[in-house]
NUFI-788127 format. One record per residue: chain; residue number from 0; residue in one letter; x, y, z of N, C-alpha, C, O, CB in turn. Coordinates in Angstrom, 2 decimals. Each point is the difference from the previous one (the first is absolute). Glycine has a CB too. Example, Ala and Ser with C-alpha at 12.3 -4.5 7.8 and 13.67 -1.06 7.14 Angstrom:
<sites>
   dodo   lopa   tike      n.xx      n.yy      n.zz     ca.xx     ca.yy     ca.zz      c.xx      c.yy      c.zz      o.xx      o.yy      o.zz     cb.xx     cb.yy     cb.zz
      A      0      a     13.19     -5.69      7.80     -0.89      1.19      0.00      0.90      1.20      0.00      1.04     -0.02      0.66     -2.93     -1.15      0.59
      A      1      s      1.54      2.22     -1.97      0.82      1.19      0.06     -0.77      1.09      0.73      0.51      1.11      0.17      0.67     -1.74     -2.32
</sites>
This chain:
<sites>
   dodo   lopa   tike      n.xx      n.yy      n.zz     ca.xx     ca.yy     ca.zz      c.xx      c.yy      c.zz      o.xx      o.yy      o.zz     cb.xx     cb.yy     cb.zz
      A      0      m     83.78    124.61    100.34      1.09     -0.65     -0.71     -0.24     -1.51      0.03     -0.16     -0.59      1.07      1.79      2.47     -0.48
      A      1      t     -1.64     -2.48     -1.76     -0.19     -1.43     -0.11      1.35     -0.70     -0.03      0.90      0.38     -0.75     -3.07     -0.03     -0.48
      A      2      i      2.30     -1.38      2.07      1.24     -0.77      0.05     -0.34     -1.47     -0.27     -0.88     -0.58      0.63      1.94      2.22      1.02
      A      3      t     -0.33     -2.22     -2.60     -0.17     -1.42     -0.30      1.37     -0.65      0.02      0.96      0.50     -0.59     -3.02     -0.06     -0.81
      A      4      m      2.14     -1.57      2.10      1.22     -0.80      0.02     -0.23     -1.23     -0.86     -1.01     -0.69      0.13      1.63      1.53      2.19
      A      5      y      0.34     -1.12     -3.20     -0.06     -1.15     -0.89      1.07     -1.01      0.40      1.14      0.37      0.28     -2.03      1.07     -2.15
      A      6      g      0.51     -2.71      1.91      0.96     -1.04      0.34     -0.69     -1.33      0.20     -1.09     -0.24     -0.52      2.55      1.95      1.56
      A      7      i     -0.81     -2.58     -0.27     -0.58     -1.30      0.36      0.06     -0.15      1.51      0.93      0.49      0.64     -0.25     -1.52     -2.87
      A      8      t     -1.66      0.37      2.79     -0.15     -0.07      1.45      1.13     -0.75      0.69      0.27      0.25      1.18     -2.70     -0.14     -1.52
      A      9      t      3.09     -1.01     -0.35      1.03     -0.82      0.63      1.38      0.65      0.01      0.93     -0.56      0.57     -2.22     -1.41     -1.27
      A     10      c      1.43      3.13      0.11      1.30      0.68     -0.10      0.35      0.67      1.33     -0.81      0.74      0.56      0.43     -0.36     -3.02
      A     11      d      1.58     -0.65      2.97      0.44      0.59      1.26      0.09      1.52     -0.07     -0.32      0.68      0.97      1.58     -2.77     -0.51
      A     12      t     -0.82      2.62     -1.58      0.10      1.45     -0.14     -1.38      0.64      0.00     -0.19      1.08      0.56      2.32     -1.35     -1.85
      A     13      i     -3.08     -0.39      0.68     -1.40      0.48      0.03     -0.48      0.04      1.45     -0.63      0.97      0.43      0.18     -1.91     -2.75
      A     14      k      0.74     -0.12      3.05     -0.45     -0.05      1.40      0.59      1.17      0.80     -0.71      0.62      0.79      0.53     -3.13     -0.93
      A     15      k      1.46      2.81     -0.06      0.63      1.12      0.69     -0.64      1.33     -0.39     -0.26      0.84      0.86      2.40     -2.13     -0.76
      A     16      a     -2.38      1.46     -1.39     -0.61      1.25     -0.48     -1.42      0.17      0.54     -0.40      1.10      0.36      1.82     -1.23     -2.43
      A     17      r     -2.17     -0.96      2.11     -1.37      0.07      0.52      0.01      0.35      1.49     -0.82      0.80      0.45      0.08     -2.49     -2.17
      A     18      v      1.65      1.08      2.47      0.11      0.32      1.43      0.34      1.48      0.17     -0.56      0.67      0.87      1.30     -3.03     -0.35
      A     19      w      0.17      2.87     -1.34      0.39      1.40      0.10     -1.21      0.91     -0.25     -0.27      0.91      0.78      2.61     -1.50     -1.51
      A     20      l     -3.06      0.33     -0.37     -1.17      0.83     -0.32     -1.03     -0.06      1.12     -0.53      1.04      0.41      0.93     -1.44     -2.86
      A     21      e     -0.68     -0.80      2.93     -1.02     -0.16      1.04      0.43      0.64      1.32     -0.82      0.59      0.70      0.08     -2.72     -1.80
      A     22      s      2.01      2.03      1.44      0.48      0.59      1.26      0.03      1.53     -0.07      0.05      0.67      1.03      1.31     -2.74     -0.63
      A     23      h     -1.38      2.61     -1.62     -0.04      1.46     -0.18     -1.41      0.47     -0.37     -0.19      1.14     -0.44      2.60     -1.19     -0.29
      A     24      d     -3.39     -0.82      0.92     -1.41      0.32     -0.28     -0.22      0.56     -1.41     -0.75      0.95     -0.19      0.46     -0.50      2.61
      A     25      v      0.97     -1.06     -3.39     -0.15      0.41     -1.39     -0.97     -0.96     -0.69      0.31     -1.18     -0.16      2.05      2.16      0.11
      A     26      p     -3.53     -0.49     -0.36     -0.94     -0.87     -0.69      0.49     -0.32     -1.42      0.51      0.88     -0.70     -2.40      0.09      2.07
      A     27      y      1.74     -2.20     -1.76      0.43     -0.43     -1.33     -0.83     -1.20     -0.44     -0.66     -0.66      0.81      3.01      1.52     -0.38
      A     28      r     -2.30     -1.11     -1.72     -0.64     -1.20     -0.55      1.13     -0.92     -0.46      1.00      0.46     -0.55     -3.12      0.80     -0.19
      A     29      f      1.96     -2.55      0.98      1.00     -0.98     -0.43     -0.50     -0.71     -1.24     -1.13     -0.50     -0.04      1.94      0.20      2.41
      A     30      h      0.03      0.24     -3.39     -0.31     -0.67     -1.26      0.94     -1.20     -0.12      1.21      0.17     -0.15     -2.00      2.00     -0.96
      A     31      d      0.23     -3.37      1.17      0.78     -1.22     -0.06      0.12     -0.46     -1.46     -0.99     -0.33     -0.65      0.22     -0.33      2.98
      A     32      y      2.02      0.65     -2.83      0.23     -0.43     -1.38     -0.53     -1.40     -0.28     -0.53     -0.27     -1.07      2.53      1.72      1.03
      A     33      r     -1.85     -2.34      1.01     -0.43     -1.38     -0.23     -1.51     -0.09     -0.17     -0.48     -0.79     -0.82      2.43     -0.03      2.13
      A     34      a     -2.68      1.60     -0.56     -1.47     -0.05     -0.07     -0.56      0.90     -1.09     -0.99     -0.35     -0.65      0.96     -0.15      3.08
      A     35      e      0.67      1.67     -2.64     -0.58      1.00     -0.89      0.80      0.27     -1.27     -0.48      0.68     -0.90     -0.47      0.32      2.91
      A     36      g      2.18     -1.53     -2.09      0.83      0.26     -1.17      0.41      1.47     -0.06     -0.06      0.71      1.00     -1.10     -2.56     -2.22
      A     37      i      1.57      2.29      0.05      0.36      1.40     -0.21     -0.44      0.41     -1.40      0.15     -0.76     -0.95      1.83      0.57      2.54
      A     38      e     -2.52      1.40     -1.70     -0.49      0.49     -1.29      1.17      0.52     -0.83      0.93      0.61      0.52     -3.17     -0.01      0.51
      A     39      a      2.18     -0.85     -2.33      1.06      0.43     -0.91      0.20      1.51      0.05      1.14      0.47      0.00     -1.65     -2.43     -1.48
      A     40      d     -0.57      2.72      1.53      0.12      1.46      0.03      0.68      0.49      1.27      0.82      0.92     -0.04     -2.87     -0.75     -1.37
      A     41      r      1.73     -0.78      2.53      0.61      0.38      1.27      1.50     -0.30     -0.03      0.82      0.83      0.38     -3.01     -1.26      0.84
      A     42      l      2.54     -0.78     -1.68      1.41     -0.37     -0.09      0.76      0.95     -0.93      1.11      0.41      0.31     -1.73     -2.81      0.13
      A     43      s      0.02      2.73     -1.56      0.63      0.93     -0.94      0.22      1.37      0.65      1.03      0.64     -0.21     -2.10     -1.85     -1.71
      A     44      g      0.10      1.64      2.72      0.15      1.26      0.71      1.16     -0.03      0.98      0.76      0.96      0.09     -3.21     -0.59     -0.33
      A     45      w      2.58     -1.47      0.97      1.12     -0.15      0.93      1.33      0.02     -0.75      0.95      0.68      0.40     -2.41     -2.01      1.16
      A     46      v      1.51      0.58     -2.66      1.23     -0.06     -0.79      0.37      1.40     -0.48      1.17      0.37      0.00     -1.71     -2.74     -0.72
      A     47      g     -0.47      3.15      0.31      0.26      1.36     -0.44      0.51      0.90      1.12      0.76      0.93     -0.26     -2.52     -1.23     -1.43
      A     48      r      1.36      0.03      2.93      0.43      0.83      1.14      1.33     -0.43      0.60      0.85      0.84      0.30     -3.25     -0.44      0.17
      A     49      v      2.59     -1.72     -0.30      1.20     -0.46      0.72      0.93     -0.88     -0.84      1.12     -0.27      0.42     -2.47      0.38      1.63
      A     50      g      0.90     -0.55     -3.22      0.83     -0.84     -0.87     -0.19     -1.48      0.25     -0.22     -0.43      1.14      1.86      2.27     -1.21
      A     51      w     -1.57     -2.62     -0.98     -0.22     -1.45      0.13      1.13     -0.66      0.78     -0.22     -1.01      0.67     -1.04      1.02     -2.84
      A     52      e      2.46      0.56      2.09      1.14     -0.59      0.70     -0.20      0.01      1.51      0.44     -0.91      0.70      1.03      1.64     -2.57
      A     53      k     -2.12      0.31      2.37     -0.26      0.10      1.44     -1.14     -0.91      0.42     -0.03     -0.49      1.13      0.86      2.85     -1.17
      A     54      l     -1.78     -2.58     -0.85     -1.18     -0.82      0.32      0.25     -1.49     -0.10     -0.54     -0.77      0.79     -0.84      2.63     -1.60
      A     55      l      2.19     -2.28     -0.14      0.22     -1.44     -0.22      0.97     -0.52      1.05      1.15      0.43      0.07     -1.57     -0.18     -2.56
      A     56      n     -0.05     -1.18      3.30      0.81     -0.57      1.07      0.73     -1.23     -0.53     -0.52     -1.12      0.02     -1.09      1.99      1.75
      A     57      k      2.83     -0.64     -2.25      0.79     -1.10     -0.56      0.46     -0.98      1.07      0.45     -1.10     -0.33      0.29      2.62     -1.48
      A     58      g     -0.85     -1.16      3.06      0.37     -0.90      1.09     -1.14     -0.88      0.46      0.19     -0.87      0.85      1.47      2.54     -0.15
      A     59      s     -2.85     -1.44     -1.25     -1.16     -0.80      0.44      0.12     -1.44     -0.46      0.61     -0.29     -1.03     -2.04      2.34      0.97
      A     60      t      0.84     -2.94      0.83     -0.02     -1.41     -0.37     -0.66     -0.19     -1.36      0.47     -0.79     -0.81     -0.55      0.15      3.24
      A     61      t     -0.99      1.36     -2.67     -0.72     -0.12     -1.27      0.91      0.34     -1.17      0.02     -0.71     -1.00     -2.17      1.29      2.17
      A     62      f      2.90      0.51     -1.05      0.91      0.39     -1.09      1.12     -1.01     -0.16      0.32     -0.40     -1.12     -0.86      2.81      1.54
      A     63      r      1.13     -2.82      0.68      1.13     -0.93     -0.08     -0.40     -1.34     -0.62      0.83     -0.67     -0.61      0.15      1.77      2.62
      A     64      e     -2.24     -1.48     -1.84     -0.46     -1.29     -0.55     -0.41      0.08     -1.48     -0.32     -1.02     -0.60     -0.45      0.45      2.89
      A     65      l      0.79      1.76     -2.87     -0.33      0.13     -1.41      1.03     -0.70     -0.87      1.17     -0.08      0.37     -2.31      2.26      0.11
      A     66      p      0.71     -2.69     -1.63      0.98     -0.54     -0.95      0.95      1.12     -0.44     -0.40      1.16     -0.08     -1.26     -2.91     -0.72
      A     67      e      2.89      1.41      0.51      1.00      0.99     -0.41     -0.47      0.82     -1.20      0.31      1.18     -0.11      1.47     -2.69      0.98
      A     68      a     -2.53      0.87     -1.77     -0.49      0.71     -1.19     -0.92      1.16      0.39     -0.01      1.03     -0.67      0.18     -3.16     -0.66
      A     69      d     -0.94      1.97      2.40     -0.89      1.07      0.45      0.78      1.15      0.63     -0.43      1.15     -0.05     -1.37     -2.84      0.42
      A     70      k      2.95      1.38      0.23      0.81      1.03      0.65      0.90      0.73     -0.99      0.43      1.13      0.27     -0.49     -2.48      1.82
      A     71      a      0.35      0.72     -3.22      0.93      0.57     -0.97     -0.63      1.19     -0.72     -1.19      0.01     -0.29      2.26     -2.26     -0.01
      A     72      g     -0.26      3.25      0.02     -0.44      1.14     -0.79     -1.09      0.82      0.65     -0.91      0.49     -0.67      1.52     -1.78     -1.30
      A     73      l     -0.53      1.45      3.28     -1.03      0.76      0.70      0.00      1.46     -0.44      1.03      0.67     -0.04     -0.82     -2.22      2.00
      A     74      d     -1.39      2.02     -2.27     -0.22      1.41     -0.26     -1.34      0.36      0.64     -0.63     -0.85      0.63      1.99      0.82     -2.82
      A     75      e     -1.79      1.26      2.03     -1.24      0.42      0.66     -1.20     -0.85     -0.41     -0.77     -0.43      0.85      1.70      2.74     -0.76
      A     76      k     -1.08     -2.55     -1.37     -1.16     -0.76     -0.49     -0.01     -1.41      0.58     -1.03     -0.47      0.49      1.06      1.81     -2.61
      A     77      k      1.11     -2.01      2.05      0.09     -1.38      0.49     -0.20     -0.04      1.52     -0.69     -0.88      0.52      2.25      0.30     -2.42
      A     78      a     -0.97      1.53      2.62     -0.15      0.06      1.45     -1.46      0.20      0.40     -0.48     -0.65      0.93      2.81      1.58     -0.74
      A     79      k     -3.02     -0.05     -0.89     -1.42      0.24      0.30     -0.83     -1.27     -0.26     -0.89     -0.33      0.78      1.17      2.78     -1.36
      A     80      q      0.01     -3.14     -0.50     -0.72     -1.25     -0.30      0.23     -1.02      1.11     -0.95     -0.66      0.43      1.18      1.11     -2.90
      A     81      l      1.00     -0.58      2.93      0.31     -0.94      1.07     -0.73      0.38      1.29     -0.59     -0.86      0.66      2.84      0.42     -1.70
      A     82      m     -2.22      1.73      1.40     -0.64      0.43      1.24     -1.52     -0.13     -0.07     -0.63     -0.31      1.01      2.52      1.88     -0.63
      A     83      l     -2.47     -1.35     -1.55     -1.45     -0.19     -0.14     -0.37     -1.48      0.12     -1.01     -0.34      0.61      0.90      2.37     -2.08
      A     84      a      0.93     -2.89      0.89     -0.28     -1.44      0.05      0.23     -0.57      1.39     -0.71     -0.91      0.43      1.36      0.75     -2.84
      A     85      r      0.36      0.71      3.12      0.36     -0.50      1.33      0.28      1.20      0.92      1.16      0.37      0.20     -0.19     -2.53     -1.18
      A     86      p     -2.02      2.76      1.52      0.18      1.22      0.80      0.88     -0.17      1.23      0.46      0.99      0.57     -2.67     -0.31     -1.36
      A     87      t      2.47     -1.91      1.22      0.88     -0.18      1.16      1.44      0.39     -0.33      0.85      0.02      0.89     -2.34     -1.86     -0.07
      A     88      m      1.78      2.15     -2.09      1.32      0.49     -0.40      0.14      1.49      0.24      1.09      0.55     -0.14     -0.97     -2.35     -1.55
      A     89      i     -1.21      2.47      2.04      0.06      1.44      0.26      0.56      0.20      1.40     -0.46     -0.61      0.96     -1.51      1.08     -2.51
      A     90      k      2.96      0.40      1.66      0.60      0.29      1.30     -1.09      0.49      0.95     -0.93      0.69     -0.40      3.16     -0.11     -0.68
      A     91      r     -2.09     -0.96      2.35     -1.04      0.30      0.98      0.56      0.79      1.17      1.18     -0.08      0.35     -2.39     -2.01     -1.01
      A     92      p      0.31      2.86      1.25     -1.31      0.41     -0.49      0.11      1.13     -1.01      1.01      0.69     -0.09     -2.01     -1.41      2.26
      A     93      v     -0.08      0.90     -2.93     -0.18      1.22     -0.77     -1.08      0.76      0.75     -1.09     -0.52      0.25      1.77     -0.54     -2.53
      A     94      l     -0.37      2.30      2.62     -0.94      0.83      0.75     -0.40      1.18     -0.88      0.84      0.79     -0.43      0.19     -1.48      2.65
      A     95      e     -2.33      0.79     -2.48     -0.54      1.16     -0.71     -0.56      0.95      1.03     -0.86     -0.36      0.81      0.32     -1.02     -2.88
      A     96      v      1.03      2.60      2.04     -0.49      1.05      0.89     -0.45      1.13     -0.92      0.81      0.78     -0.49      0.74     -1.43      2.46
      A     97      g     -2.86      0.71     -2.20     -0.50      0.94     -1.00      0.56     -0.38     -1.35     -0.21     -1.12     -0.47      0.02      2.96      2.18
      A     98      d      0.92     -0.91     -2.36      0.58     -0.30     -1.31      1.49     -0.35      0.09      0.67     -0.10     -1.03     -2.35      1.64      0.02
      A     99      r      2.18     -1.72      2.22      1.42     -0.36      0.19      0.14     -1.51      0.22     -0.91     -0.66      0.51      1.38      2.94      0.47
      A    100      v      0.68     -2.81     -1.38      0.26     -1.44      0.10      1.34     -0.21      0.71      1.01      0.60     -0.35     -2.34     -1.06     -1.77
      A    101      f      1.30     -0.42      3.13      1.20     -0.35      0.76      0.20     -1.51     -0.08     -0.96     -0.76      0.15      0.65      2.75      1.43
      A    102      v      1.54     -2.41     -1.82      0.30     -1.43     -0.14      0.93     -0.41      1.13      1.02      0.64      0.24     -1.30     -0.54     -2.77
      A    103      g     -0.09     -1.18      3.22      0.78     -0.47      1.13     -0.49      0.65      1.28     -0.91      0.83     -0.02      2.90     -1.19     -1.47
      A    104      f     -1.39     -0.03      2.61     -0.41      0.55      1.29      1.19      0.57      0.75      0.96     -0.71      0.32     -2.85     -0.92     -0.22
      A    105      k      1.82      2.91      0.16      0.96      0.70      0.86     -0.83      0.92      0.87     -0.70      0.88     -0.51      2.63     -0.99     -1.20
      A    106      p     -1.88     -0.07      3.03     -0.83      0.82      0.89      0.13      1.50     -0.25     -0.99      0.72      0.05      1.21     -2.51      1.62
      A    107      e      1.01      2.27     -1.92      0.17      1.44     -0.20     -0.68      0.49     -1.27     -0.47      1.14     -0.05      2.63     -1.29      1.28
      A    108      v     -2.22     -0.68     -2.26     -0.70      0.36     -1.23     -1.51      0.00      0.25     -0.70      0.90     -0.46      2.57     -1.89     -0.94
      A    109      y     -2.36     -0.02      2.12     -1.43     -0.05      0.31     -0.41      1.21      0.85     -1.08      0.55     -0.19      1.15     -3.07      0.07
      A    110      e      0.79      2.91      1.04     -0.28      1.15      0.86     -0.26      1.25     -0.85     -0.96      0.73      0.25      2.39     -1.72      1.57
      A    111      e     -0.59      1.21     -2.80     -0.17      1.16     -0.90     -1.20     -0.19     -0.91     -0.73      0.96     -0.27      3.20     -0.56      0.33
      A    112      a     -2.68     -1.61     -0.54     -1.06     -0.27     -0.97     -1.40      0.23      0.56     -0.89      0.44     -0.73      2.40     -2.09     -0.31
      A    113      v     -1.71      1.37      2.30     -1.36      0.05      0.56     -0.30      1.29      0.77     -1.05      0.11      0.63      1.14     -2.59     -0.48
      A    114      k      0.81      3.44     -0.20     -0.24      1.28      0.67     -1.18      0.72     -0.56     -0.34      1.09      0.46      2.72     -0.92      0.01
</sites>
């Protein structure tokens, strides 16, 4: 089973999730949005599985600093364009476990996900 965690290294939630995985001896690969970006096809796949509303972190500093015109009239297409242009707007972490996608960090969800 291949596990990949997506996020940024400076995120506190990412740090907690990484500690959890490592303390449970779960091998994973870390994908840093700042260094590697995000592929349009992968983002579209996530949106299809969990929805753009769950992925777009409207509380992020990056989103809050957007001009009001960029935030107005949000729909799936516009949200995907914003997340591709600025991946730090994607809620963190995104954990891919095989073909499943989990957004955010909850130990009980990770426990089930990595069985």
